mmCIF file of the N, C-alpha and C atoms, coordinates in Angstrom:
data_MODEL
# 
_entry.id   MODEL 
# 
loop_
_atom_site.group_PDB 
_atom_site.id 
_atom_site.type_symbol 
_atom_site.label_atom_id 
_atom_site.label_alt_id 
_atom_site.label_comp_id 
_atom_site.label_asym_id 
_atom_site.label_entity_id 
_atom_site.label_seq_id 
_atom_site.pdbx_PDB_ins_code 
_atom_site.Cartn_x 
_atom_site.Cartn_y 
_atom_site.Cartn_z 
_atom_site.occupancy 
_atom_site.B_iso_or_equiv 
_atom_site.pdbx_formal_charge 
_atom_site.auth_seq_id 
_atom_site.auth_comp_id 
_atom_site.auth_asym_id 
_atom_site.auth_atom_id 
_atom_site.pdbx_PDB_model_num 
ATOM 1   N N  . MET A 1 1  ? 0.844  -1.180 0.000  1.00 0.00 ? 1  MET A N  1 
ATOM 2   C CA . MET A 1 1  ? 0.000  0.000  0.000  1.00 0.00 ? 1  MET A CA 1 
ATOM 3   C C  . MET A 1 1  ? 0.881  1.232  0.000  1.00 0.00 ? 1  MET A C  1 
ATOM 4   N N  . ASP A 1 2  ? 0.372  2.313  -0.549 1.00 0.00 ? 2  ASP A N  1 
ATOM 5   C CA . ASP A 1 2  ? 1.101  3.574  -0.593 1.00 0.00 ? 2  ASP A CA 1 
ATOM 6   C C  . ASP A 1 2  ? 0.444  4.589  0.332  1.00 0.00 ? 2  ASP A C  1 
ATOM 7   N N  . VAL A 1 3  ? 1.280  5.319  1.085  1.00 0.00 ? 3  VAL A N  1 
ATOM 8   C CA . VAL A 1 3  ? 0.805  6.424  1.917  1.00 0.00 ? 3  VAL A CA 1 
ATOM 9   C C  . VAL A 1 3  ? 1.593  7.672  1.541  1.00 0.00 ? 3  VAL A C  1 
ATOM 10  N N  . GLN A 1 4  ? 0.960  8.815  1.733  1.00 0.00 ? 4  GLN A N  1 
ATOM 11  C CA . GLN A 1 4  ? 1.609  10.099 1.496  1.00 0.00 ? 4  GLN A CA 1 
ATOM 12  C C  . GLN A 1 4  ? 2.174  10.585 2.826  1.00 0.00 ? 4  GLN A C  1 
ATOM 13  N N  . VAL A 1 5  ? 3.428  10.984 2.830  1.00 0.00 ? 5  VAL A N  1 
ATOM 14  C CA . VAL A 1 5  ? 4.069  11.498 4.039  1.00 0.00 ? 5  VAL A CA 1 
ATOM 15  C C  . VAL A 1 5  ? 4.434  12.960 3.811  1.00 0.00 ? 5  VAL A C  1 
ATOM 16  N N  . LEU A 1 6  ? 4.008  13.794 4.738  1.00 0.00 ? 6  LEU A N  1 
ATOM 17  C CA . LEU A 1 6  ? 4.369  15.214 4.740  1.00 0.00 ? 6  LEU A CA 1 
ATOM 18  C C  . LEU A 1 6  ? 5.293  15.445 5.927  1.00 0.00 ? 6  LEU A C  1 
ATOM 19  N N  . ALA A 1 7  ? 6.505  15.890 5.656  1.00 0.00 ? 7  ALA A N  1 
ATOM 20  C CA . ALA A 1 7  ? 7.479  16.138 6.709  1.00 0.00 ? 7  ALA A CA 1 
ATOM 21  C C  . ALA A 1 7  ? 7.701  17.641 6.834  1.00 0.00 ? 7  ALA A C  1 
ATOM 22  N N  . PHE A 1 8  ? 7.816  18.123 8.053  1.00 0.00 ? 8  PHE A N  1 
ATOM 23  C CA . PHE A 1 8  ? 7.975  19.549 8.301  1.00 0.00 ? 8  PHE A CA 1 
ATOM 24  C C  . PHE A 1 8  ? 9.269  19.831 9.047  1.00 0.00 ? 8  PHE A C  1 
ATOM 25  N N  . GLY A 1 9  ? 9.743  21.062 8.913  1.00 0.00 ? 9  GLY A N  1 
ATOM 26  C CA . GLY A 1 9  ? 10.923 21.524 9.642  1.00 0.00 ? 9  GLY A CA 1 
ATOM 27  C C  . GLY A 1 9  ? 12.143 20.653 9.398  1.00 0.00 ? 9  GLY A C  1 
ATOM 28  N N  . PRO A 1 10 ? 12.838 20.296 10.474 1.00 0.00 ? 10 PRO A N  1 
ATOM 29  C CA . PRO A 1 10 ? 14.072 19.516 10.326 1.00 0.00 ? 10 PRO A CA 1 
ATOM 30  C C  . PRO A 1 10 ? 13.837 18.124 9.741  1.00 0.00 ? 10 PRO A C  1 
ATOM 31  N N  . LEU A 1 11 ? 12.625 17.609 9.859  1.00 0.00 ? 11 LEU A N  1 
ATOM 32  C CA . LEU A 1 11 ? 12.341 16.290 9.274  1.00 0.00 ? 11 LEU A CA 1 
ATOM 33  C C  . LEU A 1 11 ? 12.346 16.364 7.751  1.00 0.00 ? 11 LEU A C  1 
ATOM 34  N N  . ALA A 1 12 ? 11.844 17.445 7.197  1.00 0.00 ? 12 ALA A N  1 
ATOM 35  C CA . ALA A 1 12 ? 11.889 17.625 5.742  1.00 0.00 ? 12 ALA A CA 1 
ATOM 36  C C  . ALA A 1 12 ? 13.335 17.706 5.273  1.00 0.00 ? 12 ALA A C  1 
ATOM 37  N N  . GLU A 1 13 ? 14.162 18.382 6.044  1.00 0.00 ? 13 GLU A N  1 
ATOM 38  C CA . GLU A 1 13 ? 15.578 18.474 5.700  1.00 0.00 ? 13 GLU A CA 1 
ATOM 39  C C  . GLU A 1 13 ? 16.248 17.107 5.775  1.00 0.00 ? 13 GLU A C  1 
ATOM 40  N N  . LYS A 1 14 ? 15.948 16.353 6.811  1.00 0.00 ? 14 LYS A N  1 
ATOM 41  C CA . LYS A 1 14 ? 16.548 15.027 6.989  1.00 0.00 ? 14 LYS A CA 1 
ATOM 42  C C  . LYS A 1 14 ? 16.145 14.077 5.865  1.00 0.00 ? 14 LYS A C  1 
ATOM 43  N N  . LEU A 1 15 ? 14.881 14.157 5.431  1.00 0.00 ? 15 LEU A N  1 
ATOM 44  C CA . LEU A 1 15 ? 14.392 13.264 4.378  1.00 0.00 ? 15 LEU A CA 1 
ATOM 45  C C  . LEU A 1 15 ? 14.665 13.792 2.970  1.00 0.00 ? 15 LEU A C  1 
ATOM 46  N N  . GLY A 1 16 ? 15.145 15.016 2.870  1.00 0.00 ? 16 GLY A N  1 
ATOM 47  C CA . GLY A 1 16 ? 15.516 15.563 1.581  1.00 0.00 ? 16 GLY A CA 1 
ATOM 48  C C  . GLY A 1 16 ? 14.428 16.341 0.858  1.00 0.00 ? 16 GLY A C  1 
ATOM 49  N N  . LYS A 1 17 ? 13.206 16.210 1.301  1.00 0.00 ? 17 LYS A N  1 
ATOM 50  C CA . LYS A 1 17 ? 12.109 16.997 0.740  1.00 0.00 ? 17 LYS A CA 1 
ATOM 51  C C  . LYS A 1 17 ? 10.897 16.881 1.660  1.00 0.00 ? 17 LYS A C  1 
ATOM 52  N N  . ARG A 1 18 ? 9.875  17.684 1.369  1.00 0.00 ? 18 ARG A N  1 
ATOM 53  C CA . ARG A 1 18 ? 8.705  17.764 2.248  1.00 0.00 ? 18 ARG A CA 1 
ATOM 54  C C  . ARG A 1 18 ? 7.679  16.665 1.994  1.00 0.00 ? 18 ARG A C  1 
ATOM 55  N N  . GLU A 1 19 ? 7.458  16.282 0.742  1.00 0.00 ? 19 GLU A N  1 
ATOM 56  C CA . GLU A 1 19 ? 6.410  15.313 0.413  1.00 0.00 ? 19 GLU A CA 1 
ATOM 57  C C  . GLU A 1 19 ? 7.012  14.034 -0.151 1.00 0.00 ? 19 GLU A C  1 
ATOM 58  N N  . HIS A 1 20 ? 6.470  12.897 0.321  1.00 0.00 ? 20 HIS A N  1 
ATOM 59  C CA . HIS A 1 20 ? 6.963  11.583 -0.090 1.00 0.00 ? 20 HIS A CA 1 
ATOM 60  C C  . HIS A 1 20 ? 5.787  10.630 -0.271 1.00 0.00 ? 20 HIS A C  1 
ATOM 61  N N  . THR A 1 21 ? 5.908  9.719  -1.218 1.00 0.00 ? 21 THR A N  1 
ATOM 62  C CA . THR A 1 21 ? 5.006  8.579  -1.319 1.00 0.00 ? 21 THR A CA 1 
ATOM 63  C C  . THR A 1 21 ? 5.808  7.362  -0.886 1.00 0.00 ? 21 THR A C  1 
ATOM 64  N N  . ILE A 1 22 ? 5.313  6.670  0.143  1.00 0.00 ? 22 ILE A N  1 
ATOM 65  C CA . ILE A 1 22 ? 6.034  5.542  0.718  1.00 0.00 ? 22 ILE A CA 1 
ATOM 66  C C  . ILE A 1 22 ? 5.191  4.279  0.539  1.00 0.00 ? 22 ILE A C  1 
ATOM 67  N N  . SER A 1 23 ? 5.810  3.224  0.048  1.00 0.00 ? 23 SER A N  1 
ATOM 68  C CA . SER A 1 23 ? 5.145  1.920  -0.083 1.00 0.00 ? 23 SER A CA 1 
ATOM 69  C C  . SER A 1 23 ? 5.411  1.104  1.170  1.00 0.00 ? 23 SER A C  1 
ATOM 70  N N  . LEU A 1 24 ? 4.327  0.584  1.765  1.00 0.00 ? 24 LEU A N  1 
ATOM 71  C CA . LEU A 1 24 ? 4.403  -0.181 3.006  1.00 0.00 ? 24 LEU A CA 1 
ATOM 72  C C  . LEU A 1 24 ? 3.591  -1.461 2.878  1.00 0.00 ? 24 LEU A C  1 
ATOM 73  N N  . PRO A 1 25 ? 3.893  -2.469 3.722  1.00 0.00 ? 25 PRO A N  1 
ATOM 74  C CA . PRO A 1 25 ? 3.045  -3.654 3.735  1.00 0.00 ? 25 PRO A CA 1 
ATOM 75  C C  . PRO A 1 25 ? 1.673  -3.315 4.319  1.00 0.00 ? 25 PRO A C  1 
ATOM 76  N N  . PRO A 1 26 ? 0.636  -4.084 3.989  1.00 0.00 ? 26 PRO A N  1 
ATOM 77  C CA . PRO A 1 26 ? -0.703 -3.817 4.524  1.00 0.00 ? 26 PRO A CA 1 
ATOM 78  C C  . PRO A 1 26 ? -0.732 -3.881 6.052  1.00 0.00 ? 26 PRO A C  1 
ATOM 79  N N  . GLN A 1 27 ? -1.605 -3.089 6.626  1.00 0.00 ? 27 GLN A N  1 
ATOM 80  C CA . GLN A 1 27 ? -1.892 -3.100 8.062  1.00 0.00 ? 27 GLN A CA 1 
ATOM 81  C C  . GLN A 1 27 ? -0.683 -2.798 8.944  1.00 0.00 ? 27 GLN A C  1 
ATOM 82  N N  . CYS A 1 28 ? 0.226  -1.956 8.481  1.00 0.00 ? 28 CYS A N  1 
ATOM 83  C CA . CYS A 1 28 ? 1.334  -1.586 9.349  1.00 0.00 ? 28 CYS A CA 1 
ATOM 84  C C  . CYS A 1 28 ? 0.968  -0.343 10.154 1.00 0.00 ? 28 CYS A C  1 
ATOM 85  N N  . SER A 1 29 ? 1.758  -0.067 11.171 1.00 0.00 ? 29 SER A N  1 
ATOM 86  C CA . SER A 1 29 ? 1.472  1.041  12.078 1.00 0.00 ? 29 SER A CA 1 
ATOM 87  C C  . SER A 1 29 ? 2.315  2.266  11.724 1.00 0.00 ? 29 SER A C  1 
ATOM 88  N N  . VAL A 1 30 ? 1.968  3.368  12.354 1.00 0.00 ? 30 VAL A N  1 
ATOM 89  C CA . VAL A 1 30 ? 2.748  4.592  12.221 1.00 0.00 ? 30 VAL A CA 1 
ATOM 90  C C  . VAL A 1 30 ? 4.184  4.327  12.676 1.00 0.00 ? 30 VAL A C  1 
ATOM 91  N N  . ARG A 1 31 ? 4.344  3.573  13.745 1.00 0.00 ? 31 ARG A N  1 
ATOM 92  C CA . ARG A 1 31 ? 5.695  3.272  14.243 1.00 0.00 ? 31 ARG A CA 1 
ATOM 93  C C  . ARG A 1 31 ? 6.512  2.549  13.174 1.00 0.00 ? 31 ARG A C  1 
ATOM 94  N N  . PHE A 1 32 ? 5.905  1.591  12.467 1.00 0.00 ? 32 PHE A N  1 
ATOM 95  C CA . PHE A 1 32 ? 6.600  0.883  11.392 1.00 0.00 ? 32 PHE A CA 1 
ATOM 96  C C  . PHE A 1 32 ? 7.079  1.878  10.336 1.00 0.00 ? 32 PHE A C  1 
ATOM 97  N N  . LEU A 1 33 ? 6.219  2.809  9.967  1.00 0.00 ? 33 LEU A N  1 
ATOM 98  C CA . LEU A 1 33 ? 6.589  3.842  8.997  1.00 0.00 ? 33 LEU A CA 1 
ATOM 99  C C  . LEU A 1 33 ? 7.782  4.641  9.502  1.00 0.00 ? 33 LEU A C  1 
ATOM 100 N N  . LEU A 1 34 ? 7.746  5.062  10.758 1.00 0.00 ? 34 LEU A N  1 
ATOM 101 C CA . LEU A 1 34 ? 8.846  5.838  11.320 1.00 0.00 ? 34 LEU A CA 1 
ATOM 102 C C  . LEU A 1 34 ? 10.145 5.038  11.330 1.00 0.00 ? 34 LEU A C  1 
ATOM 103 N N  . GLU A 1 35 ? 10.051 3.741  11.612 1.00 0.00 ? 35 GLU A N  1 
ATOM 104 C CA . GLU A 1 35 ? 11.239 2.891  11.580 1.00 0.00 ? 35 GLU A CA 1 
ATOM 105 C C  . GLU A 1 35 ? 11.789 2.788  10.154 1.00 0.00 ? 35 GLU A C  1 
ATOM 106 N N  . GLU A 1 36 ? 10.903 2.660  9.177  1.00 0.00 ? 36 GLU A N  1 
ATOM 107 C CA . GLU A 1 36 ? 11.335 2.596  7.781  1.00 0.00 ? 36 GLU A CA 1 
ATOM 108 C C  . GLU A 1 36 ? 12.052 3.876  7.354  1.00 0.00 ? 36 GLU A C  1 
ATOM 109 N N  . LEU A 1 37 ? 11.593 4.994  7.877  1.00 0.00 ? 37 LEU A N  1 
ATOM 110 C CA . LEU A 1 37 ? 12.194 6.293  7.553  1.00 0.00 ? 37 LEU A CA 1 
ATOM 111 C C  . LEU A 1 37 ? 13.369 6.638  8.465  1.00 0.00 ? 37 LEU A C  1 
ATOM 112 N N  . GLU A 1 38 ? 13.658 5.755  9.440  1.00 0.00 ? 38 GLU A N  1 
ATOM 113 C CA . GLU A 1 38 ? 14.713 5.967  10.434 1.00 0.00 ? 38 GLU A CA 1 
ATOM 114 C C  . GLU A 1 38 ? 14.468 7.230  11.254 1.00 0.00 ? 38 GLU A C  1 
ATOM 115 N N  . LEU A 1 39 ? 13.206 7.408  11.658 1.00 0.00 ? 39 LEU A N  1 
ATOM 116 C CA . LEU A 1 39 ? 12.812 8.581  12.446 1.00 0.00 ? 39 LEU A CA 1 
ATOM 117 C C  . LEU A 1 39 ? 12.217 8.219  13.809 1.00 0.00 ? 39 LEU A C  1 
ATOM 118 N N  . GLU A 1 40 ? 12.303 6.944  14.211 1.00 0.00 ? 40 GLU A N  1 
ATOM 119 C CA . GLU A 1 40 ? 11.652 6.537  15.459 1.00 0.00 ? 40 GLU A CA 1 
ATOM 120 C C  . GLU A 1 40 ? 12.192 7.264  16.683 1.00 0.00 ? 40 GLU A C  1 
ATOM 121 N N  . ASP A 1 41 ? 13.446 7.715  16.640 1.00 0.00 ? 41 ASP A N  1 
ATOM 122 C CA . ASP A 1 41 ? 14.015 8.460  17.773 1.00 0.00 ? 41 ASP A CA 1 
ATOM 123 C C  . ASP A 1 41 ? 13.278 9.774  18.032 1.00 0.00 ? 41 ASP A C  1 
ATOM 124 N N  . TRP A 1 42 ? 12.629 10.306 16.999 1.00 0.00 ? 42 TRP A N  1 
ATOM 125 C CA . TRP A 1 42 ? 11.885 11.563 17.152 1.00 0.00 ? 42 TRP A CA 1 
ATOM 126 C C  . TRP A 1 42 ? 10.676 11.413 18.071 1.00 0.00 ? 42 TRP A C  1 
ATOM 127 N N  . LEU A 1 43 ? 10.185 10.196 18.280 1.00 0.00 ? 43 LEU A N  1 
ATOM 128 C CA . LEU A 1 43 ? 9.051  9.996  19.190 1.00 0.00 ? 43 LEU A CA 1 
ATOM 129 C C  . LEU A 1 43 ? 9.398  10.465 20.596 1.00 0.00 ? 43 LEU A C  1 
ATOM 130 N N  . GLN A 1 44 ? 10.624 10.208 21.032 1.00 0.00 ? 44 GLN A N  1 
ATOM 131 C CA . GLN A 1 44 ? 11.058 10.619 22.369 1.00 0.00 ? 44 GLN A CA 1 
ATOM 132 C C  . GLN A 1 44 ? 11.273 12.128 22.469 1.00 0.00 ? 44 GLN A C  1 
ATOM 133 N N  . LEU A 1 45 ? 11.403 12.780 21.332 1.00 0.00 ? 45 LEU A N  1 
ATOM 134 C CA . LEU A 1 45 ? 11.629 14.229 21.313 1.00 0.00 ? 45 LEU A CA 1 
ATOM 135 C C  . LEU A 1 45 ? 10.328 15.026 21.215 1.00 0.00 ? 45 LEU A C  1 
ATOM 136 N N  . GLY A 1 46 ? 9.188  14.325 21.159 1.00 0.00 ? 46 GLY A N  1 
ATOM 137 C CA . GLY A 1 46 ? 7.905  15.016 21.119 1.00 0.00 ? 46 GLY A CA 1 
ATOM 138 C C  . GLY A 1 46 ? 7.270  15.106 19.748 1.00 0.00 ? 46 GLY A C  1 
ATOM 139 N N  . LEU A 1 47 ? 7.669  14.223 18.824 1.00 0.00 ? 47 LEU A N  1 
ATOM 140 C CA . LEU A 1 47 ? 7.078  14.215 17.487 1.00 0.00 ? 47 LEU A CA 1 
ATOM 141 C C  . LEU A 1 47 ? 5.570  14.012 17.574 1.00 0.00 ? 47 LEU A C  1 
ATOM 142 N N  . ALA A 1 48 ? 4.825  14.858 16.894 1.00 0.00 ? 48 ALA A N  1 
ATOM 143 C CA . ALA A 1 48 ? 3.373  14.690 16.776 1.00 0.00 ? 48 ALA A CA 1 
ATOM 144 C C  . ALA A 1 48 ? 3.086  14.123 15.392 1.00 0.00 ? 48 ALA A C  1 
ATOM 145 N N  . ILE A 1 49 ? 2.090  13.242 15.326 1.00 0.00 ? 49 ILE A N  1 
ATOM 146 C CA . ILE A 1 49 ? 1.733  12.579 14.073 1.00 0.00 ? 49 ILE A CA 1 
ATOM 147 C C  . ILE A 1 49 ? 0.249  12.784 13.824 1.00 0.00 ? 49 ILE A C  1 
ATOM 148 N N  . ALA A 1 50 ? -0.084 13.178 12.601 1.00 0.00 ? 50 ALA A N  1 
ATOM 149 C CA . ALA A 1 50 ? -1.488 13.302 12.202 1.00 0.00 ? 50 ALA A CA 1 
ATOM 150 C C  . ALA A 1 50 ? -1.710 12.440 10.964 1.00 0.00 ? 50 ALA A C  1 
ATOM 151 N N  . VAL A 1 51 ? -2.790 11.684 10.983 1.00 0.00 ? 51 VAL A N  1 
ATOM 152 C CA . VAL A 1 51 ? -3.183 10.879 9.825  1.00 0.00 ? 51 VAL A CA 1 
ATOM 153 C C  . VAL A 1 51 ? -4.511 11.422 9.333  1.00 0.00 ? 51 VAL A C  1 
ATOM 154 N N  . ASN A 1 52 ? -4.530 11.859 8.101  1.00 0.00 ? 52 ASN A N  1 
ATOM 155 C CA . ASN A 1 52 ? -5.732 12.454 7.499  1.00 0.00 ? 52 ASN A CA 1 
ATOM 156 C C  . ASN A 1 52 ? -6.305 13.578 8.361  1.00 0.00 ? 52 ASN A C  1 
ATOM 157 N N  . GLY A 1 53 ? -5.396 14.374 8.954  1.00 0.00 ? 53 GLY A N  1 
ATOM 158 C CA . GLY A 1 53 ? -5.807 15.537 9.732  1.00 0.00 ? 53 GLY A CA 1 
ATOM 159 C C  . GLY A 1 53 ? -6.163 15.270 11.183 1.00 0.00 ? 53 GLY A C  1 
ATOM 160 N N  . GLN A 1 54 ? -6.066 14.024 11.640 1.00 0.00 ? 54 GLN A N  1 
ATOM 161 C CA . GLN A 1 54 ? -6.384 13.673 13.024 1.00 0.00 ? 54 GLN A CA 1 
ATOM 162 C C  . GLN A 1 54 ? -5.120 13.241 13.756 1.00 0.00 ? 54 GLN A C  1 
ATOM 163 N N  . LYS A 1 55 ? -4.862 13.823 14.927 1.00 0.00 ? 55 LYS A N  1 
ATOM 164 C CA . LYS A 1 55 ? -3.692 13.430 15.706 1.00 0.00 ? 55 LYS A CA 1 
ATOM 165 C C  . LYS A 1 55 ? -3.845 11.974 16.155 1.00 0.00 ? 55 LYS A C  1 
ATOM 166 N N  . VAL A 1 56 ? -2.779 11.192 15.981 1.00 0.00 ? 56 VAL A N  1 
ATOM 167 C CA . VAL A 1 56 ? -2.818 9.770  16.334 1.00 0.00 ? 56 VAL A CA 1 
ATOM 168 C C  . VAL A 1 56 ? -1.550 9.398  17.092 1.00 0.00 ? 56 VAL A C  1 
ATOM 169 N N  . GLY A 1 57 ? -1.574 8.216  17.680 1.00 0.00 ? 57 GLY A N  1 
ATOM 170 C CA . GLY A 1 57 ? -0.404 7.669  18.357 1.00 0.00 ? 57 GLY A CA 1 
ATOM 171 C C  . GLY A 1 57 ? 0.383  6.764  17.429 1.00 0.00 ? 57 GLY A C  1 
ATOM 172 N N  . GLU A 1 58 ? 1.511  6.305  17.913 1.00 0.00 ? 58 GLU A N  1 
ATOM 173 C CA . GLU A 1 58 ? 2.411  5.495  17.090 1.00 0.00 ? 58 GLU A CA 1 
ATOM 174 C C  . GLU A 1 58 ? 1.840  4.117  16.742 1.00 0.00 ? 58 GLU A C  1 
ATOM 175 N N  . ASP A 1 59 ? 0.838  3.647  17.468 1.00 0.00 ? 59 ASP A N  1 
ATOM 176 C CA . ASP A 1 59 ? 0.252  2.336  17.192 1.00 0.00 ? 59 ASP A CA 1 
ATOM 177 C C  . ASP A 1 59 ? -0.890 2.391  16.183 1.00 0.00 ? 59 ASP A C  1 
ATOM 178 N N  . HIS A 1 60 ? -1.218 3.564  15.704 1.00 0.00 ? 60 HIS A N  1 
ATOM 179 C CA . HIS A 1 60 ? -2.313 3.726  14.747 1.00 0.00 ? 60 HIS A CA 1 
ATOM 180 C C  . HIS A 1 60 ? -2.026 2.936  13.471 1.00 0.00 ? 60 HIS A C  1 
ATOM 181 N N  . ALA A 1 61 ? -2.997 2.144  13.017 1.00 0.00 ? 61 ALA A N  1 
ATOM 182 C CA . ALA A 1 61 ? -2.851 1.360  11.785 1.00 0.00 ? 61 ALA A CA 1 
ATOM 183 C C  . ALA A 1 61 ? -3.076 2.244  10.570 1.00 0.00 ? 61 ALA A C  1 
ATOM 184 N N  . LEU A 1 62 ? -2.204 2.114  9.584  1.00 0.00 ? 62 LEU A N  1 
ATOM 185 C CA . LEU A 1 62 ? -2.306 2.899  8.357  1.00 0.00 ? 62 LEU A CA 1 
ATOM 186 C C  . LEU A 1 62 ? -3.074 2.137  7.287  1.00 0.00 ? 62 LEU A C  1 
ATOM 187 N N  . ASN A 1 63 ? -3.703 2.892  6.399  1.00 0.00 ? 63 ASN A N  1 
ATOM 188 C CA . ASN A 1 63 ? -4.466 2.330  5.284  1.00 0.00 ? 63 ASN A CA 1 
ATOM 189 C C  . ASN A 1 63 ? -3.986 2.946  3.976  1.00 0.00 ? 63 ASN A C  1 
ATOM 190 N N  . GLU A 1 64 ? -4.316 2.293  2.877  1.00 0.00 ? 64 GLU A N  1 
ATOM 191 C CA . GLU A 1 64 ? -3.978 2.784  1.544  1.00 0.00 ? 64 GLU A CA 1 
ATOM 192 C C  . GLU A 1 64 ? -4.408 4.246  1.389  1.00 0.00 ? 64 GLU A C  1 
ATOM 193 N N  . SER A 1 65 ? -3.532 5.052  0.840  1.00 0.00 ? 65 SER A N  1 
ATOM 194 C CA . SER A 1 65 ? -3.773 6.465  0.515  1.00 0.00 ? 65 SER A CA 1 
ATOM 195 C C  . SER A 1 65 ? -3.884 7.388  1.722  1.00 0.00 ? 65 SER A C  1 
ATOM 196 N N  . ASP A 1 66 ? -3.551 6.919  2.925  1.00 0.00 ? 66 ASP A N  1 
ATOM 197 C CA . ASP A 1 66 ? -3.537 7.815  4.079  1.00 0.00 ? 66 ASP A CA 1 
ATOM 198 C C  . ASP A 1 66 ? -2.499 8.908  3.870  1.00 0.00 ? 66 ASP A C  1 
ATOM 199 N N  . GLU A 1 67 ? -2.787 10.072 4.452  1.00 0.00 ? 67 GLU A N  1 
ATOM 200 C CA . GLU A 1 67 ? -1.825 11.172 4.480  1.00 0.00 ? 67 GLU A CA 1 
ATOM 201 C C  . GLU A 1 67 ? -1.292 11.287 5.896  1.00 0.00 ? 67 GLU A C  1 
ATOM 202 N N  . VAL A 1 68 ? 0.006  11.107 6.043  1.00 0.00 ? 68 VAL A N  1 
ATOM 203 C CA . VAL A 1 68 ? 0.648  11.126 7.353  1.00 0.00 ? 68 VAL A CA 1 
ATOM 204 C C  . VAL A 1 68 ? 1.505  12.381 7.453  1.00 0.00 ? 68 VAL A C  1 
ATOM 205 N N  . ALA A 1 69 ? 1.170  13.249 8.408  1.00 0.00 ? 69 ALA A N  1 
ATOM 206 C CA . ALA A 1 69 ? 1.945  14.452 8.647  1.00 0.00 ? 69 ALA A CA 1 
ATOM 207 C C  . ALA A 1 69 ? 2.847  14.235 9.868  1.00 0.00 ? 69 ALA A C  1 
ATOM 208 N N  . LEU A 1 70 ? 4.124  14.507 9.692  1.00 0.00 ? 70 LEU A N  1 
ATOM 209 C CA . LEU A 1 70 ? 5.106  14.372 10.774 1.00 0.00 ? 70 LEU A CA 1 
ATOM 210 C C  . LEU A 1 70 ? 5.467  15.777 11.248 1.00 0.00 ? 70 LEU A C  1 
ATOM 211 N N  . LEU A 1 71 ? 5.091  16.068 12.475 1.00 0.00 ? 71 LEU A N  1 
ATOM 212 C CA . LEU A 1 71 ? 5.194  17.428 13.021 1.00 0.00 ? 71 LEU A CA 1 
ATOM 213 C C  . LEU A 1 71 ? 6.195  17.444 14.178 1.00 0.00 ? 71 LEU A C  1 
ATOM 214 N N  . PRO A 1 72 ? 7.418  17.896 13.933 1.00 0.00 ? 72 PRO A N  1 
ATOM 215 C CA . PRO A 1 72 ? 8.408  17.914 15.010 1.00 0.00 ? 72 PRO A CA 1 
ATOM 216 C C  . PRO A 1 72 ? 8.045  18.960 16.058 1.00 0.00 ? 72 PRO A C  1 
ATOM 217 N N  . PRO A 1 73 ? 8.583  18.789 17.268 1.00 0.00 ? 73 PRO A N  1 
ATOM 218 C CA . PRO A 1 73 ? 8.315  19.795 18.301 1.00 0.00 ? 73 PRO A CA 1 
ATOM 219 C C  . PRO A 1 73 ? 8.882  21.151 17.877 1.00 0.00 ? 73 PRO A C  1 
ATOM 220 N N  . VAL A 1 74 ? 8.214  22.202 18.308 1.00 0.00 ? 74 VAL A N  1 
ATOM 221 C CA . VAL A 1 74 ? 8.631  23.556 17.971 1.00 0.00 ? 74 VAL A CA 1 
ATOM 222 C C  . VAL A 1 74 ? 9.483  24.101 19.103 1.00 0.00 ? 74 VAL A C  1 
ATOM 223 N N  . SER A 1 75 ? 10.596 24.705 18.726 1.00 0.00 ? 75 SER A N  1 
ATOM 224 C CA . SER A 1 75 ? 11.400 25.380 19.732 1.00 0.00 ? 75 SER A CA 1 
ATOM 225 C C  . SER A 1 75 ? 11.679 26.800 19.266 1.00 0.00 ? 75 SER A C  1 
ATOM 226 N N  . GLY A 1 76 ? 11.954 27.629 20.187 1.00 0.00 ? 76 GLY A N  1 
ATOM 227 C CA . GLY A 1 76 ? 12.223 29.020 19.824 1.00 0.00 ? 76 GLY A CA 1 
ATOM 228 C C  . GLY A 1 76 ? 12.617 29.820 21.023 1.00 0.00 ? 76 GLY A C  1 
ATOM 229 N N  . GLY A 1 77 ? 12.761 31.068 20.811 1.00 0.00 ? 77 GLY A N  1 
ATOM 230 C CA . GLY A 1 77 ? 13.196 31.872 21.928 1.00 0.00 ? 77 GLY A CA 1 
ATOM 231 C C  . GLY A 1 77 ? 12.646 33.266 21.829 1.00 0.00 ? 77 GLY A C  1 
# 
């Protein structure tokens, strides 16, 4: 199955661009996607994940054509 991934801030830089189409096995979780992208460490840093506009946890099951937004924590001064 294919999902659309939108990466923001430093995650877009790490992945080389903001939008990606990723092929995954059926019924995998958000965590599996993050592991495939080598971004699972971001969960401990406060990464927020939205699937089709709804905030979800790392155990959320993905479906064909889902849009996954990866939202890193915001810092500033």
